[in-house]
KEVEX-525192 format. One record per atom (N, C-alpha, C): residue number from 1; x, y, z. Coordinates in steps of 0.05 Angstrom, whole numbers, plus 32768, in hexadecimal, padded with zeros to 4 digits. Layout:
N
<r NUM; <X; Y; Z>>
...
***
This chain:
235
<r 1; <8507; 892C; 8A81>>
<r 1; <8521; 8921; 8A83>>
<r 1; <8522; 8905; 8A75>>
<r 2; <850C; 88F4; 8A7C>>
<r 2; <850A; 88D8; 8A70>>
<r 2; <850B; 88D9; 8A54>>
<r 3; <84FB; 88EB; 8A47>>
<r 3; <84F8; 88EB; 8A2A>>
<r 3; <8514; 88F3; 8A1F>>
<r 4; <8520; 8907; 8A2B>>
<r 4; <853B; 890F; 8A20>>
<r 4; <8551; 88F9; 8A22>>
<r 5; <854F; 88E8; 8A35>>
<r 5; <8561; 88D2; 8A3B>>
<r 5; <855B; 88BC; 8A23>>
<r 6; <8541; 88B6; 8A21>>
<r 6; <853A; 88A1; 8A0F>>
<r 6; <8543; 88AA; 89F1>>
<r 7; <8540; 88C4; 89EB>>
<r 7; <8547; 88CF; 89D2>>
<r 7; <8565; 88CC; 89CB>>
<r 8; <8575; 88D2; 89E0>>
<r 8; <8590; 88D0; 89DF>>
<r 8; <8597; 88B3; 89DA>>
<r 9; <858C; 88A2; 89EB>>
<r 9; <8593; 8886; 89E9>>
<r 9; <858D; 887B; 89CD>>
<r 10; <8576; 8883; 89C2>>
<r 10; <856E; 8879; 89A8>>
<r 10; <8583; 8880; 8994>>
<r 11; <858A; 889C; 8995>>
<r 11; <859F; 88A6; 8983>>
<r 11; <85B8; 8895; 8985>>
<r 12; <85C2; 888F; 899E>>
<r 12; <85DB; 8882; 89A3>>
<r 12; <85DA; 8865; 8997>>
<r 13; <85C3; 8857; 899C>>
<r 13; <85C0; 883C; 8991>>
<r 13; <85C0; 883C; 8973>>
<r 14; <85B1; 8852; 8967>>
<r 14; <85B2; 8854; 894A>>
<r 14; <85CD; 885A; 893F>>
<r 15; <85DE; 886A; 894D>>
<r 15; <85FA; 886D; 8943>>
<r 15; <860A; 8855; 8945>>
<r 16; <8608; 8847; 895C>>
<r 16; <8617; 882B; 895D>>
<r 16; <860D; 8818; 8949>>
<r 17; <85F3; 8818; 8943>>
<r 17; <85EB; 8805; 8930>>
<r 17; <85F5; 880B; 8915>>
<r 18; <85F5; 8823; 890C>>
<r 18; <8604; 882D; 88F4>>
<r 18; <8622; 8826; 88F5>>
<r 19; <862E; 882B; 8908>>
<r 19; <864A; 8824; 890C>>
<r 19; <864F; 8808; 8906>>
<r 20; <863F; 87F7; 8914>>
<r 20; <8641; 87DB; 8912>>
<r 20; <863E; 87D0; 88F6>>
<r 21; <8628; 87DC; 88E9>>
<r 21; <8624; 87D3; 88CC>>
<r 21; <863C; 87DD; 88BA>>
<r 22; <8647; 87F4; 88BF>>
<r 22; <865D; 87FB; 88B0>>
<r 22; <8676; 87EA; 88B3>>
<r 23; <867A; 87E3; 88CB>>
<r 23; <8692; 87D0; 88D1>>
<r 23; <868B; 87B3; 88C5>>
<r 24; <8673; 87AA; 88C5>>
<r 24; <866C; 8791; 88B9>>
<r 24; <8671; 8793; 8899>>
<r 25; <866A; 87A9; 888E>>
<r 25; <866C; 87AB; 8870>>
<r 25; <868A; 87AC; 8869>>
<r 26; <869A; 87BD; 8878>>
<r 26; <86B5; 87BE; 8873>>
<r 26; <86C5; 87A3; 887C>>
<r 27; <86BC; 8796; 888F>>
<r 27; <86C7; 877D; 8895>>
<r 27; <86C5; 8768; 887F>>
<r 28; <86AD; 8768; 8872>>
<r 28; <86AA; 8757; 885B>>
<r 28; <86BC; 875F; 8846>>
<r 29; <86BF; 877A; 883F>>
<r 29; <86D2; 8782; 882A>>
<r 29; <86EE; 877A; 8831>>
<r 30; <86F6; 877B; 8848>>
<r 30; <8712; 8772; 8851>>
<r 30; <8715; 8753; 884C>>
<r 31; <86FF; 8744; 8856>>
<r 31; <8701; 8728; 8851>>
<r 31; <8702; 8721; 8832>>
<r 32; <86F3; 872D; 8823>>
<r 32; <86F3; 8726; 8807>>
<r 32; <870E; 872E; 87F9>>
<r 33; <8718; 8746; 8801>>
<r 33; <8731; 874E; 87F7>>
<r 33; <8748; 873C; 87FF>>
<r 34; <8748; 8732; 881A>>
<r 34; <875D; 8721; 8823>>
<r 34; <875B; 8705; 8817>>
<r 35; <8742; 86FD; 8813>>
<r 35; <873C; 86E2; 8808>>
<r 35; <8748; 86E3; 87EB>>
<r 36; <8745; 86F6; 87DD>>
<r 36; <874B; 86F9; 87C2>>
<r 36; <876B; 86FC; 87BD>>
<r 37; <8776; 870F; 87CC>>
<r 37; <8794; 8716; 87C8>>
<r 37; <87A5; 8712; 87DF>>
<r 38; <879B; 8703; 87F4>>
<r 38; <87AE; 86FF; 880C>>
<r 38; <87AB; 8714; 881E>>
<r 39; <87B5; 870B; 8839>>
<r 39; <87B0; 871C; 8850>>
<r 39; <87C6; 8733; 8856>>
<r 40; <87D8; 8735; 8844>>
<r 40; <87EF; 8749; 8846>>
<r 40; <87E9; 8760; 8835>>
<r 41; <87E0; 877A; 8844>>
<r 41; <87D8; 878F; 8836>>
<r 41; <87F1; 879B; 8825>>
<r 42; <8809; 8794; 882A>>
<r 42; <881F; 879E; 881A>>
<r 42; <8820; 8794; 8800>>
<r 43; <8816; 877D; 87FC>>
<r 43; <8813; 876D; 87E3>>
<r 43; <87F8; 876C; 87D5>>
<r 44; <87E4; 8777; 87E3>>
<r 44; <87CA; 8776; 87DB>>
<r 44; <87BD; 8791; 87D9>>
<r 45; <87BC; 879C; 87C2>>
<r 45; <87B4; 87B9; 87C0>>
<r 45; <8794; 87BD; 87C8>>
<r 46; <8786; 87AA; 87C2>>
<r 46; <8768; 87AC; 87C7>>
<r 46; <8766; 87AD; 87E6>>
<r 47; <8774; 879B; 87F4>>
<r 47; <8773; 8799; 8810>>
<r 47; <877D; 87B4; 881C>>
<r 48; <8791; 87BF; 8812>>
<r 48; <879D; 87D9; 881A>>
<r 48; <8785; 87EE; 881B>>
<r 49; <8778; 87EF; 8805>>
<r 49; <8764; 8805; 8804>>
<r 49; <874D; 8801; 8818>>
<r 50; <8746; 87E7; 881B>>
<r 50; <872F; 87E1; 882D>>
<r 50; <8738; 87E8; 884A>>
<r 51; <8751; 87E1; 8850>>
<r 51; <875A; 87E7; 886B>>
<r 51; <875A; 8805; 8870>>
<r 52; <8762; 8815; 885C>>
<r 52; <8760; 8833; 885E>>
<r 52; <8742; 883D; 8863>>
<r 53; <872F; 882F; 8854>>
<r 53; <8713; 8835; 8859>>
<r 53; <8709; 882F; 8877>>
<r 54; <8716; 8818; 8880>>
<r 54; <870F; 8810; 889C>>
<r 54; <871A; 8825; 88B0>>
<r 55; <8733; 882F; 88AB>>
<r 55; <873E; 8843; 88BF>>
<r 55; <872F; 885B; 88BC>>
<r 56; <8723; 8861; 88A3>>
<r 56; <8716; 887D; 88A1>>
<r 56; <86FB; 887F; 88B0>>
<r 57; <86F0; 8868; 88B6>>
<r 57; <86D8; 8866; 88C7>>
<r 57; <86DD; 885E; 88E3>>
<r 58; <86F9; 885D; 88EA>>
<r 58; <8702; 8855; 8907>>
<r 58; <86FA; 8838; 890F>>
<r 59; <86FC; 8826; 88FC>>
<r 59; <86F9; 8809; 8900>>
<r 59; <8711; 8801; 8910>>
<r 60; <870D; 87F6; 8927>>
<r 60; <8724; 87ED; 8939>>
<r 60; <8737; 87D9; 892A>>
<r 61; <8752; 87DB; 8931>>
<r 61; <8764; 87CA; 8922>>
<r 61; <875F; 87AB; 8929>>
<r 62; <8755; 87A6; 8940>>
<r 62; <8750; 878A; 8945>>
<r 62; <8739; 877F; 8935>>
<r 63; <8725; 8790; 892C>>
<r 63; <8713; 8788; 8919>>
<r 63; <871F; 8782; 88FF>>
<r 64; <8731; 8792; 88F8>>
<r 64; <873C; 8790; 88DC>>
<r 64; <874C; 8776; 88DB>>
<r 65; <875B; 8772; 88F0>>
<r 65; <876D; 875A; 88F1>>
<r 65; <875B; 8742; 88F2>>
<r 66; <8745; 8742; 8900>>
<r 66; <8735; 872B; 8903>>
<r 66; <8727; 8722; 88E8>>
<r 67; <8720; 8737; 88D8>>
<r 67; <8716; 8734; 88BE>>
<r 67; <8729; 8728; 88AB>>
<r 68; <8742; 8732; 88AD>>
<r 68; <8757; 8725; 889B>>
<r 68; <875D; 8708; 88A4>>
<r 69; <875D; 8704; 88BD>>
<r 69; <8761; 86E9; 88C7>>
<r 69; <874C; 86D5; 88BD>>
<r 70; <8733; 86DD; 88C1>>
<r 70; <871C; 86CC; 88B7>>
<r 70; <871E; 86C5; 889A>>
<r 71; <8727; 86DB; 888A>>
<r 71; <8725; 86D6; 886D>>
<r 71; <873E; 86C2; 8865>>
<r 72; <8754; 86C2; 8875>>
<r 72; <8769; 86B0; 886D>>
<r 72; <8765; 8694; 887B>>
<r 73; <874E; 8690; 8889>>
<r 73; <8748; 8674; 8893>>
<r 73; <873B; 8665; 887D>>
<r 74; <8747; 864E; 8876>>
<r 74; <873D; 863F; 8861>>
<r 74; <8722; 8634; 8865>>
<r 75; <8717; 8635; 887D>>
<r 75; <86FB; 8629; 8883>>
<r 75; <86E6; 863E; 887F>>
<r 76; <86EF; 8658; 8879>>
<r 76; <86DB; 866E; 8876>>
<r 76; <86CE; 866D; 885B>>
<r 77; <86B5; 8670; 885C>>
<r 77; <86A6; 8671; 8841>>
<r 77; <86AC; 868A; 8832>>
<r 78; <86AC; 8689; 8819>>
<r 78; <86B1; 86A0; 8806>>
<r 78; <8698; 86AD; 8806>>
<r 79; <869E; 86C9; 8805>>
<r 79; <8689; 86DF; 8800>>
<r 79; <8683; 86E0; 87E3>>
<r 80; <866B; 86E0; 87D9>>
<r 80; <8667; 86E9; 87BC>>
<r 80; <865B; 8703; 87BC>>
<r 81; <8664; 8714; 87A7>>
<r 81; <865A; 872D; 87A2>>
<r 81; <8644; 872A; 878E>>
<r 82; <862A; 8731; 8798>>
<r 82; <8611; 872D; 8789>>
<r 82; <8605; 874C; 8784>>
<r 83; <85FA; 874E; 876F>>
<r 83; <85ED; 8767; 8768>>
<r 83; <85D0; 8763; 8761>>
<r 84; <85BE; 8774; 876E>>
<r 84; <85A1; 8772; 8768>>
<r 84; <8598; 878D; 8763>>
<r 85; <8583; 878B; 8751>>
<r 85; <8578; 87A6; 8746>>
<r 85; <8559; 87A5; 8747>>
<r 86; <854D; 87BD; 8748>>
<r 86; <8531; 87BD; 874A>>
<r 86; <8527; 87DC; 874A>>
<r 87; <850C; 87DE; 874C>>
<r 87; <8501; 87F7; 874D>>
<r 87; <84F5; 87FA; 8769>>
<r 88; <84F8; 8811; 8774>>
<r 88; <84EB; 8817; 878F>>
<r 88; <84CF; 8826; 8788>>
<r 89; <84C1; 882F; 879D>>
<r 89; <84AA; 883F; 8797>>
<r 89; <84AF; 8856; 8784>>
<r 90; <849B; 885C; 8775>>
<r 90; <849C; 8875; 8761>>
<r 90; <84B0; 8871; 874D>>
<r 91; <84B9; 8859; 8746>>
<r 91; <84CB; 8856; 872F>>
<r 91; <84E8; 885C; 8734>>
<r 92; <84F0; 885E; 874D>>
<r 92; <850D; 8864; 8755>>
<r 92; <851E; 884B; 8750>>
<r 93; <8531; 884E; 8742>>
<r 93; <8544; 8836; 873C>>
<r 93; <8557; 8830; 8751>>
<r 94; <855B; 8816; 8759>>
<r 94; <856A; 8811; 876F>>
<r 94; <857D; 87FA; 8769>>
<r 95; <8598; 87FC; 876D>>
<r 95; <85AA; 87E8; 876B>>
<r 95; <85B6; 87DF; 8785>>
<r 96; <85B8; 87C5; 878C>>
<r 96; <85C2; 87BE; 87A6>>
<r 96; <85DC; 87AB; 87A2>>
<r 97; <85F1; 87B1; 87AF>>
<r 97; <8609; 87A1; 87AE>>
<r 97; <8608; 8793; 87CA>>
<r 98; <860E; 8778; 87C6>>
<r 98; <860E; 8765; 87DF>>
<r 98; <8627; 8755; 87DF>>
<r 99; <862D; 874B; 87F7>>
<r 99; <8644; 873A; 87FA>>
<r 99; <8638; 8722; 880B>>
<r 100; <863A; 870A; 8802>>
<r 100; <8628; 86F4; 880F>>
<r 100; <8636; 86D9; 880F>>
<r 101; <8634; 86CB; 8824>>
<r 101; <863C; 86AE; 8824>>
<r 101; <8625; 869C; 881E>>
<r 102; <860D; 86A8; 881A>>
<r 102; <85F4; 8698; 8817>>
<r 102; <85E3; 86A8; 8802>>
<r 103; <85E8; 86A7; 87E6>>
<r 103; <85D7; 86B7; 87D5>>
<r 103; <85B9; 86B1; 87D7>>
<r 104; <85AF; 8699; 87DE>>
<r 104; <8594; 8692; 87E0>>
<r 104; <8587; 86A2; 87F4>>
<r 105; <8594; 86A5; 880C>>
<r 105; <858C; 86B6; 8823>>
<r 105; <858A; 86D2; 881A>>
<r 106; <859D; 86DC; 880C>>
<r 106; <85A0; 86F8; 8805>>
<r 106; <858C; 8700; 87F1>>
<r 107; <8586; 86F1; 87DE>>
<r 107; <8571; 86FA; 87CB>>
<r 107; <8555; 86FA; 87D6>>
<r 108; <8553; 86E7; 87E6>>
<r 108; <8538; 86E5; 87F7>>
<r 108; <8533; 86FE; 8807>>
<r 109; <854A; 8706; 8815>>
<r 109; <8548; 871E; 8826>>
<r 109; <8545; 8739; 8815>>
<r 110; <8551; 8739; 87FE>>
<r 110; <854F; 8752; 87ED>>
<r 110; <8532; 8752; 87E1>>
<r 111; <852A; 8739; 87DA>>
<r 111; <850D; 8738; 87D0>>
<r 111; <84F8; 8740; 87E3>>
<r 112; <84FC; 8739; 87FD>>
<r 112; <84EB; 8740; 8812>>
<r 112; <84EA; 875F; 8817>>
<r 113; <8503; 876A; 8815>>
<r 113; <8505; 8788; 881B>>
<r 113; <84F6; 8797; 8805>>
<r 114; <84F8; 878E; 87EC>>
<r 114; <84EB; 879A; 87D5>>
<r 114; <84CD; 8798; 87D8>>
<r 115; <84C3; 8780; 87E1>>
<r 115; <84A7; 877B; 87E7>>
<r 115; <849C; 878C; 87FB>>
<r 116; <84AB; 878D; 8813>>
<r 116; <84A0; 879D; 8828>>
<r 116; <84A3; 87BA; 8824>>
<r 117; <84B5; 87C4; 8814>>
<r 117; <84B9; 87E0; 880D>>
<r 117; <84AB; 87EA; 87F5>>
<r 118; <8499; 87D7; 87EA>>
<r 118; <8487; 87DF; 87D3>>
<r 118; <8498; 87E3; 87BA>>
<r 119; <84AE; 87D4; 87B7>>
<r 119; <84BE; 87D5; 879D>>
<r 119; <84BD; 87BC; 878E>>
<r 120; <84CA; 87B9; 8779>>
<r 120; <84CB; 87A2; 8767>>
<r 120; <84E8; 8799; 8760>>
<r 121; <84EF; 8784; 8769>>
<r 121; <8509; 8778; 8763>>
<r 121; <850B; 876F; 8745>>
<r 122; <851F; 8779; 8737>>
<r 122; <8522; 8774; 871A>>
<r 122; <8539; 875F; 8714>>
<r 123; <853E; 875E; 86FA>>
<r 123; <8555; 874C; 86F3>>
<r 123; <856E; 875A; 86F4>>
<r 124; <8584; 874C; 86FB>>
<r 124; <859F; 8758; 86FD>>
<r 124; <85A7; 875F; 86E1>>
<r 125; <85B1; 8779; 86DF>>
<r 125; <85B9; 8784; 86C5>>
<r 125; <85A3; 8798; 86BA>>
<r 126; <858B; 8794; 86C3>>
<r 126; <8577; 87A4; 86B7>>
<r 126; <8576; 87C2; 86BB>>
<r 127; <8586; 87CA; 86D0>>
<r 127; <858A; 87E6; 86D7>>
<r 127; <85A5; 87F3; 86D2>>
<r 128; <85B6; 87E0; 86C9>>
<r 128; <85D3; 87E9; 86C6>>
<r 128; <85D7; 8802; 86B7>>
<r 129; <85C8; 8804; 86A1>>
<r 129; <85CA; 881B; 8690>>
<r 129; <85C4; 8838; 869E>>
<r 130; <85B8; 8836; 86B4>>
<r 130; <85AE; 884F; 86C3>>
<r 130; <85C3; 8858; 86D7>>
<r 131; <85D9; 884C; 86D8>>
<r 131; <85ED; 8851; 86EE>>
<r 131; <8609; 884F; 86E0>>
<r 132; <861B; 8861; 86E6>>
<r 132; <8636; 8862; 86DC>>
<r 132; <8648; 8857; 86F4>>
<r 133; <8659; 8847; 86EF>>
<r 133; <866B; 883F; 8707>>
<r 133; <8684; 884F; 8708>>
<r 134; <868A; 8859; 871F>>
<r 134; <86A0; 886C; 8723>>
<r 134; <86B0; 8862; 873B>>
<r 135; <86CB; 886A; 873B>>
<r 135; <86DB; 8867; 8751>>
<r 135; <86DF; 8880; 875F>>
<r 136; <86DF; 8881; 8779>>
<r 136; <86E0; 889B; 8787>>
<r 136; <86F6; 8898; 879D>>
<r 137; <8708; 88AA; 879E>>
<r 137; <871E; 88A9; 87B2>>
<r 137; <871C; 88C3; 87C1>>
<r 138; <871F; 88C3; 87DC>>
<r 138; <8725; 88DA; 87ED>>
<r 138; <8742; 88DA; 87F3>>
<r 139; <8750; 88F0; 87EF>>
<r 139; <876B; 88F0; 87F4>>
<r 139; <8772; 890A; 8805>>
<r 140; <8789; 8909; 8812>>
<r 140; <8792; 8923; 881E>>
<r 140; <87A5; 8934; 880C>>
<r 141; <879D; 894B; 8808>>
<r 141; <87AB; 895C; 87F7>>
<r 141; <87C6; 8964; 8800>>
<r 142; <87C8; 8968; 881B>>
<r 142; <87E2; 896F; 8828>>
<r 142; <87EE; 898A; 881C>>
<r 143; <8806; 898B; 8816>>
<r 143; <8813; 89A2; 8809>>
<r 143; <8811; 89A4; 87EA>>
<r 144; <8804; 8994; 87DF>>
<r 144; <8800; 8990; 87C1>>
<r 144; <87EF; 89A8; 87B6>>
<r 145; <87F5; 89B0; 879F>>
<r 145; <87E2; 89C4; 8792>>
<r 145; <87CD; 89B5; 8780>>
<r 146; <87B4; 89BC; 8785>>
<r 146; <879F; 89AF; 877A>>
<r 146; <879F; 89AC; 875B>>
<r 147; <87A7; 89C3; 874D>>
<r 147; <87A7; 89C4; 8732>>
<r 147; <87BD; 89B1; 8727>>
<r 148; <87D5; 89B1; 8735>>
<r 148; <87EA; 89A0; 872C>>
<r 148; <87E3; 8983; 8731>>
<r 149; <87D6; 897D; 8748>>
<r 149; <87CE; 8962; 874C>>
<r 149; <87BA; 8959; 8735>>
<r 150; <87A9; 8969; 872E>>
<r 150; <8796; 8963; 8718>>
<r 150; <87A4; 8959; 86FF>>
<r 151; <87B7; 896B; 86F7>>
<r 151; <87C7; 8965; 86DF>>
<r 151; <87D6; 894A; 86E3>>
<r 152; <87E1; 8945; 86F9>>
<r 152; <87F0; 892E; 86FE>>
<r 152; <87DD; 8912; 86FB>>
<r 153; <87C5; 8916; 8703>>
<r 153; <87B3; 88FF; 8703>>
<r 153; <87A0; 88FA; 86EC>>
<r 154; <87A1; 890E; 86D8>>
<r 154; <8790; 890C; 86C1>>
<r 154; <8796; 88F2; 86B2>>
<r 155; <87B1; 88EB; 86B0>>
<r 155; <87B8; 88D6; 86A1>>
<r 155; <87B2; 88BB; 86AE>>
<r 156; <87AC; 88BC; 86C6>>
<r 156; <87A5; 88A4; 86D6>>
<r 156; <8785; 889F; 86D9>>
<r 157; <8775; 88AD; 86C8>>
<r 157; <8758; 88A8; 86C8>>
<r 157; <8749; 88BC; 86D7>>
<r 158; <8755; 88D4; 86E0>>
<r 158; <8745; 88E8; 86EE>>
<r 158; <872F; 88F2; 86DD>>
<r 159; <8719; 88F3; 86EB>>
<r 159; <86FF; 88FE; 86DE>>
<r 159; <86F6; 8917; 86EA>>
<r 160; <86F4; 8918; 8703>>
<r 160; <86EE; 892F; 8715>>
<r 160; <86FF; 8931; 872D>>
<r 161; <8703; 8949; 8736>>
<r 161; <8713; 894D; 874E>>
<r 161; <8706; 8966; 875D>>
<r 162; <8701; 8962; 8778>>
<r 162; <86F5; 8977; 8786>>
<r 162; <8701; 8979; 87A1>>
<r 163; <8703; 8991; 87AB>>
<r 163; <8713; 8995; 87C5>>
<r 163; <8700; 899D; 87DA>>
<r 164; <8704; 8992; 87F1>>
<r 164; <86F4; 899A; 8809>>
<r 164; <8708; 899D; 8821>>
<r 165; <8713; 89B4; 8825>>
<r 165; <8726; 89BA; 8838>>
<r 165; <8741; 89AC; 8831>>
<r 166; <874C; 899A; 8840>>
<r 166; <8765; 898E; 883A>>
<r 166; <8760; 8974; 882C>>
<r 167; <8747; 896D; 882A>>
<r 167; <873E; 8953; 881D>>
<r 167; <8737; 8958; 8800>>
<r 168; <873D; 8947; 87F2>>
<r 168; <8736; 8945; 87D4>>
<r 168; <8728; 892B; 87CB>>
<r 169; <8712; 8932; 87BB>>
<r 169; <8703; 891A; 87B0>>
<r 169; <8708; 8916; 8794>>
<r 170; <8713; 88FD; 878C>>
<r 170; <871B; 88F8; 8770>>
<r 170; <8707; 88E3; 8766>>
<r 171; <86FC; 88E7; 874F>>
<r 171; <86E9; 88D4; 8742>>
<r 171; <86F6; 88CC; 8728>>
<r 172; <86F3; 88AF; 8723>>
<r 172; <86FE; 88A4; 870A>>
<r 172; <86E9; 8891; 86FF>>
<r 173; <86EA; 888A; 86E6>>
<r 173; <86DA; 8875; 86DC>>
<r 173; <86E1; 885B; 86EA>>
<r 174; <86CD; 8848; 86EE>>
<r 174; <86D3; 8830; 86FC>>
<r 174; <86EC; 8820; 86F1>>
<r 175; <86ED; 8820; 86D8>>
<r 175; <8705; 8813; 86CC>>
<r 175; <871F; 881D; 86D0>>
<r 176; <8721; 8835; 86DC>>
<r 176; <873B; 8843; 86E2>>
<r 176; <8742; 8842; 8700>>
<r 177; <8731; 8833; 8710>>
<r 177; <8734; 8832; 872D>>
<r 177; <8750; 8828; 8734>>
<r 178; <8757; 8811; 8728>>
<r 178; <8773; 8807; 8730>>
<r 178; <8788; 8818; 8729>>
<r 179; <8786; 8825; 870E>>
<r 179; <8799; 8837; 8704>>
<r 179; <879E; 8850; 8715>>
<r 180; <8787; 885A; 8722>>
<r 180; <878A; 8871; 8732>>
<r 180; <8795; 886A; 874D>>
<r 181; <878F; 8852; 8757>>
<r 181; <8798; 884A; 8771>>
<r 181; <87B7; 8846; 876F>>
<r 182; <87C1; 883A; 875A>>
<r 182; <87DD; 8838; 8756>>
<r 182; <87EC; 8851; 8754>>
<r 183; <87E0; 8866; 8745>>
<r 183; <87EB; 887F; 8744>>
<r 183; <87EE; 888E; 875D>>
<r 184; <87D8; 888C; 876E>>
<r 184; <87DA; 889B; 8787>>
<r 184; <87EE; 888E; 879A>>
<r 185; <87F1; 8873; 8797>>
<r 185; <8804; 8867; 87AB>>
<r 185; <8820; 886F; 87A0>>
<r 186; <8826; 8870; 8786>>
<r 186; <8841; 8877; 877B>>
<r 186; <8847; 8893; 8783>>
<r 187; <8834; 88A6; 8783>>
<r 187; <8838; 88C1; 8789>>
<r 187; <8838; 88C6; 87A7>>
<r 188; <8836; 88B0; 87B6>>
<r 188; <8835; 88B1; 87D3>>
<r 188; <881F; 88C7; 87DD>>
<r 189; <8809; 88C2; 87D2>>
<r 189; <87F0; 88D3; 87DC>>
<r 189; <87E1; 88C2; 87ED>>
<r 190; <87DC; 88CD; 8805>>
<r 190; <87CA; 88BE; 8818>>
<r 190; <87AE; 88BE; 880F>>
<r 191; <87A4; 88A3; 880E>>
<r 191; <878A; 88A1; 8806>>
<r 191; <877B; 889C; 8822>>
<r 192; <8767; 88AD; 8826>>
<r 192; <8757; 88A9; 8841>>
<r 192; <8741; 8895; 883D>>
<r 193; <8735; 8894; 8827>>
<r 193; <8720; 887F; 8822>>
<r 193; <871C; 887D; 8801>>
<r 194; <870F; 8867; 87FB>>
<r 194; <870A; 8864; 87E0>>
<r 194; <86F1; 8854; 87DD>>
<r 195; <86E1; 8855; 87C7>>
<r 195; <86CA; 8846; 87C2>>
<r 195; <86C5; 8844; 87A4>>
<r 196; <86B4; 8830; 879F>>
<r 196; <86A9; 882C; 8782>>
<r 196; <868B; 8832; 8785>>
<r 197; <8682; 8846; 8776>>
<r 197; <8667; 884F; 8778>>
<r 197; <865A; 884B; 875E>>
<r 198; <863E; 884B; 875E>>
<r 198; <862C; 884A; 8747>>
<r 198; <861E; 8863; 8746>>
<r 199; <8624; 8875; 8735>>
<r 199; <8619; 888F; 8733>>
<r 199; <8604; 8890; 871D>>
<r 200; <85EA; 8898; 8724>>
<r 200; <85D5; 8898; 8712>>
<r 200; <85D9; 88AC; 86FC>>
<r 201; <85D4; 88A7; 86E2>>
<r 201; <85D6; 88BA; 86CB>>
<r 201; <85BC; 88C7; 86C4>>
<r 202; <85A4; 88BF; 86D2>>
<r 202; <858C; 88CB; 86D2>>
<r 202; <857F; 88C9; 86EF>>
<r 203; <8570; 88DD; 86F4>>
<r 203; <8565; 88DF; 870D>>
<r 203; <8546; 88E0; 870E>>
<r 204; <853B; 88D6; 8722>>
<r 204; <851D; 88D4; 8726>>
<r 204; <8516; 88E8; 8739>>
<r 205; <8502; 88FA; 872F>>
<r 205; <84F8; 890F; 8743>>
<r 205; <84E3; 8902; 8755>>
<r 206; <84E5; 8909; 876E>>
<r 206; <84CF; 8900; 8780>>
<r 206; <84C7; 8917; 8793>>
<r 207; <84B0; 8914; 879E>>
<r 207; <84A9; 8928; 87B2>>
<r 207; <84B2; 891F; 87CF>>
<r 208; <84B4; 8930; 87E4>>
<r 208; <84BD; 8928; 87FC>>
<r 208; <84B0; 890F; 8809>>
<r 209; <8495; 890E; 8803>>
<r 209; <8487; 88F5; 880D>>
<r 209; <848E; 88DD; 87FD>>
<r 210; <8493; 88DF; 87E2>>
<r 210; <849C; 88C9; 87D5>>
<r 210; <84B8; 88C2; 87DC>>
<r 211; <84C9; 88D4; 87E2>>
<r 211; <84E6; 88CE; 87EA>>
<r 211; <84E3; 88BE; 8805>>
<r 212; <84D3; 88C3; 8818>>
<r 212; <84D0; 88B5; 8831>>
<r 212; <84CA; 8898; 882B>>
<r 213; <84B8; 8894; 8817>>
<r 213; <84AF; 8878; 880F>>
<r 213; <84C8; 8869; 8806>>
<r 214; <84D6; 8876; 87F2>>
<r 214; <84ED; 8867; 87E7>>
<r 214; <8501; 8863; 87FC>>
<r 215; <8505; 8876; 880E>>
<r 215; <851C; 8873; 8823>>
<r 215; <8513; 885E; 8835>>
<r 216; <84FC; 8858; 883B>>
<r 216; <84F2; 8840; 884A>>
<r 216; <84FE; 8825; 8840>>
<r 217; <84FD; 8822; 8825>>
<r 217; <8508; 880C; 8817>>
<r 217; <8528; 880B; 8817>>
<r 218; <8533; 8821; 8813>>
<r 218; <8552; 8822; 8816>>
<r 218; <8559; 881D; 8831>>
<r 219; <854C; 8826; 8846>>
<r 219; <8554; 881F; 8862>>
<r 219; <8551; 8801; 8868>>
<r 220; <853B; 87F5; 885C>>
<r 220; <8538; 87D8; 8860>>
<r 220; <854D; 87C8; 8854>>
<r 221; <8557; 87D0; 883C>>
<r 221; <856E; 87C4; 882F>>
<r 221; <8588; 87C7; 883D>>
<r 222; <858D; 87DF; 8845>>
<r 222; <85A6; 87E4; 8853>>
<r 222; <85A8; 87D7; 886D>>
<r 223; <8592; 87D1; 887A>>
<r 223; <8594; 87C2; 8894>>
<r 223; <859B; 87A6; 8891>>
<r 224; <8598; 879A; 8878>>
<r 224; <85A1; 8780; 8873>>
<r 224; <85BF; 877A; 8875>>
<r 225; <85C6; 8766; 8885>>
<r 225; <85E3; 8761; 888A>>
<r 225; <85F4; 875B; 886F>>
<r 226; <85E6; 8751; 885C>>
<r 226; <85F3; 8748; 8844>>
<r 226; <85F6; 8760; 8830>>
<r 227; <85E7; 8775; 8834>>
<r 227; <85E9; 878C; 8821>>
<r 227; <8601; 879E; 8827>>
<r 228; <8610; 87A2; 8813>>
<r 228; <8628; 87B4; 8817>>
<r 228; <8621; 87D0; 8810>>
<r 229; <8613; 87D5; 87F8>>
<r 229; <860F; 87F0; 87EF>>
<r 229; <85F4; 87F2; 87E1>>
<r 230; <85E5; 8809; 87E2>>
<r 230; <85CD; 880B; 87D5>>
<r 230; <85CE; 8826; 87C5>>
<r 231; <85CB; 8824; 87AC>>
<r 231; <85CB; 883C; 879C>>
<r 231; <85AF; 8840; 8791>>
<r 232; <85A8; 885B; 8789>>
<r 232; <858F; 8860; 877E>>
<r 232; <8591; 8879; 876C>>
<r 233; <857D; 887E; 875C>>
<r 233; <857D; 8896; 874E>>
<r 233; <8568; 88AC; 8755>>
<r 234; <8560; 88AB; 8770>>
<r 234; <854E; 88BD; 8779>>
<r 234; <855A; 88DB; 877D>>
<r 235; <854F; 88ED; 8772>>
<r 235; <8558; 8909; 8772>>
<r 235; <8554; 8916; 878F>>
***
C-alpha cells in the first residue's frame, strides 16, 4: 500500500511541477506581450493570442491578470528573448528559446545543461538552416465545412490543415502568422491556442538508448525557468 501511495504522490507532484512550469512560461509570454503592446487585449493582438493559450491550459484568471499587471508596472525589468543552439549527444541538433531578465545567468545555465547532458553549445544562427519556422493555430471547426474553410484561408498563408474531431490544426509560414491571426479574427473563428514552432527539415536517426541520452539533456533544459521552448531534430 505504501509503495502505491508513494507512486501516486510522485505522479501528482510531477503533474503539478509541469503545470507550474507551463504557467511560468505563459506568464512570461503575457508579460512580454503586455509590455510591448499594452495591457488591453482588445487593442493588443499578441496579448489576445497569449491569453487564449493561457485559457487552453486552464491557467487561472488571477494569474493572467497578475502577469499583465506586473508587465505594466514601470519598475518591472524587461524580458529579452534569447536563442541558443547546439548539439546534443549523437549529433542531435537542439534550439532553445528563452525569455530572461538576466542573459548572463541564462547563458551560464544553458551552457551547464549542455555540459552535464554531454552536448555542445554552439554559436547562435549556426543551426538555423536545419529548422523551418512555422505558425500553428488550433481552432474550433464548429459548423463550418473543412474544404470551404481551406479555400477561405489559402489567401491568408495557409500551408497545411488537419482535422481532429471538431478541432482543426492550421499551419502557416512564420511570416504569415499575423496575417492568419487577423483573418481568423475577421471571420470570427475561435482560436483555441496558437504557437510559433521550429520544424526540423532533416531528422537524426537514433536508437532507443541514444534517444534516452538526448532526452536527458532536453529535460535539463526544459527544467530551467528561463527556457520557454526546446526544439530538436531527433526522429
